[in-house]
C-alpha positions in Angstrom: 261.0 182.4 204.3 264.3 182.4 202.6 266.0 184.2 199.5 267.8 182.1 197.3 270.0 182.5 194.8 269.6 183.7 191.4 272.9 183.2 189.8 270.6 181.3 186.6 268.1 183.6 185.9 268.1 186.7 183.3 266.0 188.8 185.8 263.2 191.1 183.8 260.1 191.8 184.5 257.8 189.6 182.4 259.9 186.6 184.8 258.7 188.4 187.6 255.5 185.8 188.2 257.7 182.5 187.6 260.4 183.9 190.4 257.4 184.9 192.7 255.7 181.0 192.0 259.2 179.5 192.7 259.4 181.8 196.3 256.0 180.6 197.3 256.7 176.9 196.4 260.0 177.1 198.8 258.1 178.8 201.4 255.1 176.3 200.9 256.8 173.3 201.1 259.5 174.2 204.0 259.0 172.2 207.2 259.2 175.5 209.3 257.5 177.7 207.4 254.7 179.2 209.6 251.6 177.4 209.9 249.3 179.9 207.9 251.6 180.3 204.8 251.4 176.2 204.4 249.6 174.2 202.2 246.1 173.3 203.3 245.3 170.3 205.0 242.1 169.5 203.1 240.5 171.9 200.1 237.6 171.1 197.6 237.8 168.0 196.3 239.1 166.4 199.5 236.7 168.4 201.5 234.2 166.7 199.2 235.6 163.6 199.5 236.0 163.7 203.6 231.9 164.7 203.6 230.8 161.5 201.3 233.0 159.2 204.1 231.4 161.0 206.9 227.7 160.8 205.4 229.0 157.1 205.3 229.6 156.8 208.9 226.3 158.6 209.7 224.6 156.1 207.6 226.2 153.4 209.7 225.3 155.3 212.8 228.8 155.3 213.6 228.8 159.2 213.6 226.3 161.7 215.2 224.2 164.2 212.2 225.5 166.8 213.9 229.0 166.4 212.6 228.2 166.8 209.7 227.1 170.9 209.4 230.9 171.9 210.2 231.7 170.0 207.9 229.4 170.8 204.6 230.2 174.5 206.1 233.8 174.0 205.1 232.9 172.8 202.3 230.7 175.3 200.5 233.5 178.0 202.0 236.4 176.5 200.0 234.5 176.2 196.7 233.1 179.8 196.8 237.1 181.0 197.2 238.5 178.5 195.0 238.7 180.0 191.2 239.4 176.5 189.9 237.0 174.6 191.7 234.4 177.4 190.4 235.2 177.4 186.9 234.9 173.5 186.9 231.3 173.1 188.5 228.3 173.6 186.0 225.6 175.3 188.7 226.6 177.3 191.8 228.0 175.1 194.5 224.6 175.7 196.9 222.7 173.2 194.3 225.6 170.2 195.3 225.6 170.9 199.0 222.3 170.2 200.7 221.3 171.9 204.0 217.8 172.2 204.8 216.3 170.6 207.1 214.0 167.1 206.1 217.1 166.2 203.6 217.6 162.8 203.1 221.2 161.2 203.9 220.4 159.6 200.5 219.7 162.9 198.6 223.0 164.9 200.3 224.8 161.4 199.7 223.9 161.8 195.5 224.1 165.5 194.9 228.1 165.3 196.8 228.8 161.7 194.6 228.3 164.3 191.9 230.5 167.0 193.1 232.7 164.2 193.7 233.8 163.5 190.6 232.9 166.9 189.7 236.1 168.4 191.1 237.8 164.6 190.3 241.5 165.2 191.5 243.1 164.6 188.2 240.6 167.4 186.5 241.4 170.3 189.2 244.9 170.0 189.0 244.8 169.8 184.8 242.4 173.1 185.4 244.8 174.4 188.1 247.9 173.9 185.9 246.1 175.5 183.5 245.4 179.1 185.7 248.6 178.6 187.3 250.7 178.6 183.5 248.3 181.9 182.8 248.9 183.6 186.0 252.8 183.3 185.5 253.1 184.3 182.3 250.2 187.3 183.5 252.2 188.1 186.4 248.9 188.1 188.6 250.8 187.3 191.7 247.5 187.5 194.1 246.0 185.2 192.2 248.9 183.2 191.9 249.4 182.8 195.9 245.8 180.5 196.0 246.1 178.5 193.3 250.0 177.2 194.0 248.6 176.9 197.6 245.4 174.7 196.2 247.7 172.8 193.6 250.1 171.5 196.4 247.4 170.4 198.5 245.8 168.4 196.2 248.9 167.0 195.1 250.2 165.7 198.6 246.3 164.8 199.1 247.0 162.3 195.5 250.2 161.1 197.6 253.2 163.2 196.4 255.9 163.5 199.6 256.3 167.3 200.4 260.1 166.4 200.3 259.9 165.2 197.0 257.9 168.4 195.5 260.4 170.4 197.7 263.7 169.2 196.4 262.1 168.9 192.4 261.2 172.8 193.0 264.7 173.9 194.2 266.5 171.7 192.2 264.2 173.5 189.1 264.6 177.6 190.1 267.3 177.5 192.0 270.0 174.5 191.7 273.5 174.8 191.3 273.1 173.2 187.6 270.4 173.2 184.8 269.2 175.5 182.3 269.1 179.4 182.3 265.3 180.3 183.2 265.4 183.7 181.0 261.2 183.2 179.9 258.1 183.0 181.4 257.1 179.6 179.3 259.3 177.9 181.6 256.6 177.3 183.9 255.0 174.6 181.6 258.3 172.3 182.1 258.2 172.6 185.8 254.7 171.2 185.9 255.3 168.5 183.3 258.0 167.4 186.0 255.8 167.4 189.1 252.5 165.8 187.5 251.7 163.2 189.5 252.8 159.2 187.3 252.4 156.5 189.6 255.5 153.8 189.3 256.6 150.8 190.7 259.2 150.9 193.5 261.0 148.4 195.5 262.4 149.9 198.5 265.9 148.4 200.8 266.1 148.5 204.6 268.9 147.2 207.0 267.5 145.6 209.8 267.8 143.5 212.8 268.5 140.3 212.8 264.7 139.3 214.7 262.9 139.7 211.7 264.6 136.3 210.7 262.2 134.5 213.6 259.3 135.8 211.4 260.7 134.8 207.9 257.8 132.7 206.9 254.8 135.7 207.9 256.7 137.8 205.9 255.3 137.3 202.2 251.9 138.7 203.4 254.1 141.5 204.0 255.6 141.6 200.6 259.2 141.4 202.4 262.0 139.2 201.6 265.5 138.5 203.2 268.3 138.6 201.3 271.9 137.4 202.0 273.4 140.3 199.5 272.3 143.8 197.8 271.7 143.1 194.2 274.5 143.7 192.1 272.9 147.4 191.0 272.6 148.5 194.8 276.1 147.6 195.8 278.0 150.6 194.1 275.7 153.6 196.1 275.5 151.0 199.0 279.4 151.2 199.3 279.4 154.7 198.7 276.7 155.9 201.4 278.0 152.8 203.7 274.8 151.1 203.8 276.4 147.8 204.7 275.0 145.1 207.2 276.5 144.2 210.5 276.3 141.0 212.3 273.1 141.4 213.5 271.2 142.8 211.0 269.4 141.8 207.3 269.2 143.3 204.6 265.2 143.5 203.5 263.5 144.3 200.4 260.1 145.4 200.7 258.0 145.4 197.3 257.1 146.0 194.8 254.8 148.5 194.8 253.1 151.1 193.6 253.7 155.0 195.0 254.8 158.3 193.0 257.8 159.6 194.3 260.9 157.7 195.8 260.2 159.2 198.9 256.7 158.3 199.8 257.4 155.4 198.1 259.9 154.7 201.4 257.0 155.7 203.5 255.1 153.1 202.4 257.6 150.6 202.1 258.7 151.8 206.5 255.4 151.0 206.9 255.0 147.7 206.1 258.0 147.0 208.9 255.8 148.9 211.7 253.4 146.7 211.2 255.3 143.8 210.8 256.9 144.8 214.0 254.1 145.7 215.6 252.2 142.5 215.2 255.0 140.7 215.8 256.1 142.7 219.5 252.1 141.2 220.6 253.6 137.8 220.7 257.6 139.1 221.9 257.6 141.7 224.2 261.1 141.7 224.8 262.5 143.5 221.5 261.2 144.8 218.7 262.2 144.3 215.2 264.0 147.9 214.4 265.6 149.4 211.0 268.2 151.8 209.7 266.2 155.8 208.9 267.9 154.7 206.0 266.6 153.0 202.7 268.3 152.0 199.2 264.7 152.8 196.9 265.1 151.7 192.8 262.6 152.6 190.9 261.0 151.2 187.7 261.7 154.1 185.2 265.2 155.4 186.9 268.5 155.7 185.6 269.6 154.3 189.0 269.0 153.5 192.3 269.0 156.4 195.1 269.8 156.8 198.4 266.9 157.9 200.9 267.1 159.3 204.6 263.7 158.8 206.3 262.3 162.0 206.8 261.5 164.1 209.8 258.0 163.6 211.4 255.3 165.9 211.9 256.2 166.9 215.3 259.8 167.7 214.5 259.3 170.6 212.5 258.4 173.7 215.1 261.2 176.2 215.6 263.0 175.4 218.6 265.4 177.6 220.9 269.1 177.5 221.3 270.4 174.8 223.6 271.8 177.7 226.1 268.5 179.5 225.4 266.2 176.5 226.1 268.4 175.4 228.7 267.7 179.4 230.8 264.4 179.4 230.0 264.0 176.1 231.8 265.3 177.2 234.9 263.3 179.8 235.0 260.3 177.8 234.5 261.4 175.8 237.6 262.0 178.8 240.2 259.1 180.7 239.1 256.4 178.8 238.2 253.0 179.1 240.2 250.8 176.0 239.3 250.0 173.8 242.7 248.2 170.9 242.9 246.5 168.3 240.2 247.1 171.3 237.9 250.9 171.0 238.7 250.2 167.1 238.1 248.3 167.5 234.9 251.0 170.0 233.3 253.6 167.4 233.9 251.1 165.1 232.2 251.1 166.9 229.4 255.2 167.7 229.2 254.8 163.9 229.5 252.6 163.0 225.9 254.2 166.0 224.4 258.0 163.6 225.1 256.2 160.7 223.3 254.7 162.3 220.5 258.0 163.7 219.6 259.7 160.1 220.6 257.4 158.2 218.7 257.4 158.1 214.7 254.4 156.3 213.9 252.4 158.6 213.1 248.9 157.8 214.1 249.8 157.3 217.7 251.3 161.1 217.3 248.1 162.5 216.7 245.8 160.2 219.1 248.6 161.1 221.8 248.5 164.9 220.6 244.8 165.4 221.3 245.1 163.1 224.8 247.4 166.2 225.3 244.8 168.6 225.3 241.9 166.8 226.3 244.7 166.6 229.6 245.4 170.2 229.4 242.5 171.4 229.4 239.5 172.2 232.1 236.7 169.8 231.0 233.3 171.5 232.0 229.7 170.0 232.7 226.9 170.7 230.4 228.8 170.7 226.7 230.2 168.2 224.4 233.9 167.6 224.4 234.5 169.3 221.6 233.3 172.5 222.2 234.6 172.9 225.7 238.2 172.3 223.1 237.0 174.7 221.0 235.9 177.6 223.8 239.3 176.9 225.5 241.7 176.7 222.8 240.5 179.7 220.5 240.7 182.4 222.8 245.3 181.5 223.3 245.4 181.1 219.7 243.5 184.3 218.2 245.2 186.4 220.6 248.8 185.6 219.4 247.4 185.6 215.7 248.4 188.5 214.4 251.4 189.0 216.4 252.9 185.6 215.1 252.2 187.1 211.7 253.9 190.5 212.4 257.1 188.6 214.2 257.7 186.1 211.4 257.5 189.0 208.9 260.1 190.8 210.9 262.2 187.5 211.0 262.1 187.0 207.4 263.0 191.0 207.2 265.9 190.7 209.4 267.2 187.8 207.8 267.2 188.7 204.6 269.2 192.3 205.2 269.7 193.2 208.7 271.4 196.2 208.1 269.2 197.7 205.2 266.4 196.7 207.0 267.1 198.7 210.5 268.4 201.5 208.6 264.2 202.0 207.4 262.9 200.8 210.5 265.3 203.2 212.3 262.9 206.2 210.2 259.7 205.2 211.4 258.4 208.0 213.6 257.0 208.3 217.0 258.2 205.0 218.4 261.0 205.2 221.3 261.5 201.5 221.8 264.1 200.5 220.0 262.1 197.1 219.2 262.1 196.0 215.2 258.7 194.3 216.0 256.8 197.5 217.1 258.5 199.2 214.7 257.4 196.8 211.9 254.1 196.9 212.8 253.8 201.1 212.9 255.0 200.6 209.2 252.6 197.8 207.8 249.4 199.5 209.7 249.8 203.5 209.5 248.9 204.6 207.1 251.3 208.2 207.1 254.2 205.4 206.5 253.4 204.9 203.1 256.6 206.6 201.9 258.4 204.1 204.2 256.8 201.3 203.0 257.8 202.7 199.4 260.9 202.7 200.5 261.0 199.1 201.6 259.0 197.5 198.4 261.9 199.1 196.6 264.6 197.4 198.6 263.1 194.4 198.0 264.2 194.3 194.7 263.7 190.5 193.5 262.1 189.2 196.8 259.3 189.2 195.3 257.4 187.0 198.1 258.5 189.2 201.0 257.2 192.2 198.7 254.2 190.2 198.6 253.9 189.2 202.2 254.9 193.1 203.1 251.8 194.1 200.6 249.1 191.7 202.3 249.8 192.2 205.8 249.3 196.2 204.9 246.4 195.7 203.4 244.9 193.4 206.0 246.0 196.3 208.9 244.6 199.6 206.9 242.1 199.2 208.5 240.5 197.8 212.0 237.4 196.6 209.9 239.5 194.7 207.5 241.2 193.4 210.6 238.6 192.2 212.2 237.2 190.8 209.1 240.5 188.7 209.1 240.4 187.7 212.7 236.5 186.2 211.9 237.8 184.1 208.7 241.1 183.4 210.6 238.6 181.8 213.8 236.8 180.2 211.0 239.1 178.0 209.8 240.3 177.3 213.3 237.0 176.0 214.5 237.0 173.8 211.0 240.7 172.1 211.5 240.6 171.9 215.1 237.5 169.5 214.7 238.8 167.7 212.0 241.7 166.9 214.3 238.8 165.8 216.6 237.3 163.7 213.5 240.4 162.2 212.7 241.3 160.8 216.1 237.9 159.2 216.7 238.6 157.4 213.0 242.0 155.9 213.9 241.0 154.9 217.4 237.9 153.9 216.2 238.1 152.2 212.8 242.3 152.3 212.4 241.5 154.5 209.1 244.9 156.7 208.5 243.8 159.6 206.4 246.2 161.1 203.5 245.9 164.5 205.5 247.2 163.3 208.8 250.9 165.1 208.5 248.8 168.5 208.3 246.6 168.1 211.1 250.0 166.5 213.5 252.1 170.0 212.2 249.1 171.7 213.0 248.1 170.4 216.5 252.0 170.6 217.5 251.6 174.2 216.8 248.7 174.7 218.4 249.3 172.6 222.0 252.9 174.3 221.9 251.3 177.9 222.0 248.8 177.1 224.4 251.3 175.3 227.0 253.8 178.9 226.7 251.1 181.1 227.2 250.1 178.7 230.6 253.9 179.0 231.5 254.1 182.4 231.1 250.8 183.3 232.9 251.8 181.2 235.9 255.4 183.2 236.0 254.5 185.5 234.4 253.1 188.7 236.8 249.4 186.9 237.0 251.4 184.1 239.1 248.6 181.7 238.2 248.2 179.0 240.4 246.0 176.4 238.2 245.0 175.7 234.4 241.3 176.6 235.4 242.9 180.4 236.2 245.3 180.2 233.2 242.3 179.6 230.8 240.1 181.9 232.2 242.6 184.5 232.0 243.2 183.8 228.7 239.1 184.6 227.6 239.5 188.0 229.4 242.7 188.9 227.9 241.1 187.6 224.1 238.2 189.9 224.8 240.1 192.9 225.9 242.3 192.6 222.8 238.9 192.3 220.5 237.7 195.3 222.7 240.4 197.7 222.4 240.2 196.9 218.2 236.4 197.9 218.6 237.7 201.2 220.2 240.2 202.3 217.4 239.4 204.2 214.6 242.6 204.5 213.0 246.1 202.8 213.6 248.7 205.3 214.9 252.3 204.4 216.5 250.5 204.0 220.0 247.3 202.4 219.7 248.4 199.6 217.4 251.0 198.6 219.8 248.8 196.5 221.3 247.7 194.0 217.9 251.8 192.7 218.5 251.8 192.9 223.1 254.0 190.2 224.9 251.4 190.3 227.7 253.7 187.9 229.9 257.1 186.9 229.7 259.3 184.3 231.9 260.5 186.9 234.6 263.0 185.6 236.5 261.3 187.3 239.8 264.4 185.3 242.0 267.2 187.1 240.3 266.0 190.6 238.6 264.9 193.1 241.1 263.0 195.8 239.7 264.2 197.8 236.9 266.3 195.1 236.5 263.8 193.2 234.3 264.6 192.1 230.6 262.9 194.0 227.5 258.8 193.9 227.7 258.8 192.7 231.1 256.8 193.9 233.4 258.0 195.8 235.6 256.2 197.0 238.8 257.7 197.4 242.0 254.9 195.2 243.9 256.5 192.1 241.6 259.6 192.7 243.2 258.7 191.6 246.6 256.9 188.1 245.1 259.8 185.5 245.2 259.2 181.7 244.5 258.3 179.3 247.1 257.9 176.0 247.6 254.5 174.2 247.0 251.8 174.9 249.8 254.0 178.3 251.0 252.4 181.6 250.9 254.4 184.5 249.4 257.0 186.2 251.7 258.2 189.8 251.5 261.5 190.4 250.0 264.6 191.1 252.3 265.5 194.6 253.0 269.2 193.8 251.3 267.2 193.0 248.0 265.3 196.5 247.9 268.1 198.3 248.6 269.3 196.8 245.5 266.7 198.8 243.3 268.1 201.3 241.2 266.9 204.6 241.7 
């Protein structure tokens, strides 16, 4: 979350809803937003489409009927929590979704077909626009938060690119040029500007000359080769150094229909991908490749646009700086206790993760992501594959959920106004640690800190989204009952999403289909895999010193039970008993070079731990030398 310039804004109370809308749009569409605050992969209209498609696969005996229940459960839940969808229904959702035993598949499908027509995406989008416009003008932030998110999900599933939406939103609200923003009614102009109209596009690439060997097959892909670019493109090509070399050719892809220049470029690149992959079946030594830049011509545009291929979904997590990444890698290599087949499996997962990051074919990314999870997770007999994966992943992802929310909020606060925020956080009582995360948690969770929270709210002023997030987190943390309900809701959504990743993997493998929401699944799946990998590393390198993956996954279940038991034992949060919510169980502690008392902040600090040093595979731990023990501070 970033605070953007408001130079074009005439700030006044009636614009609060519009400013919140603009800030929430920026957060939703930013590549590095926490998954909890990103658009949903699917909302009610597209969950209905998914359920209908699943029923058709069941009728064709391509999938087991047991896969239908979680999809229908999610559809019902989604409609019940979606004011836009509920306002479109003529009867309660239970009339459309039949879950009773003995109901014929044909009857289930007919009701879902009717629901699909009722929630038809364009009808849904019109109603969403109506509600958003009214909520902006009435400054109803809580309702807006939900409506904006489901609107963006609808647009993305219609085929509008996130990158295009992000650019339009930021140009309209935060760009250096444009009209002054001084009335809430300007939301109507913005919504009209992002309405998904279909256009005709032609895309131009610089492609390796190898493509000329298959020129007789290009018409099937709507690709043609050019000696020179059309005159209307030469100016923008020269400006961006878009000129072919001796071993390159110009390729024109199209015309075809699309919703924006970015999604059009992706469509065109997919055609080149298909051609290249088919050619590789017959010629393995080289591939047809092309530059990531392209010139896109739109039917009704004033002129062509120069576009760089969008980032792949695997390239959007937060990364450590190179120096920090190198340091943590060295700690891992020195301290990892993983041995034997677990070590081999972990290395294989690292290989698969690398393949995911390096490939730009998103179907391959998702299939390889799922393979990584199956390789990492210990298998058990007597349970289905998806059940085994779910039960192994959930403990890791649940224990870290609240900590990740508070960490991101803390990061956004510090990034916004470091010294002002630290001045406020230093007022949080009963905390000796300088750790700002613990202070932020206590400020949000402890009821006696309401005056400090009020001071923060006043300081945030025009950063409406960050103040809303503070209210939201404080509300969740205001009681153990609310927190338990929030965790239960998150677990339910996690289970649905992991099942969807598995179903999509099977869809790609068995039918070759690619759903519209695959980018969201890859981003979420990558995030889940990274969380689990780094927790496994911490368990192996930290105080537990787990030597097998089986030990690490069993410990995660124990840690999850401990977390839930601690939560159940608390009646009211205070500065001490809330700390476990953001506890760092293990760190990548360097047991070779950090003796007792010299560990990093938050690392285990036990006399017994300094006696363990990293050993070659198969060696028993040895006691540290007397010289090393003598270095321990008194």
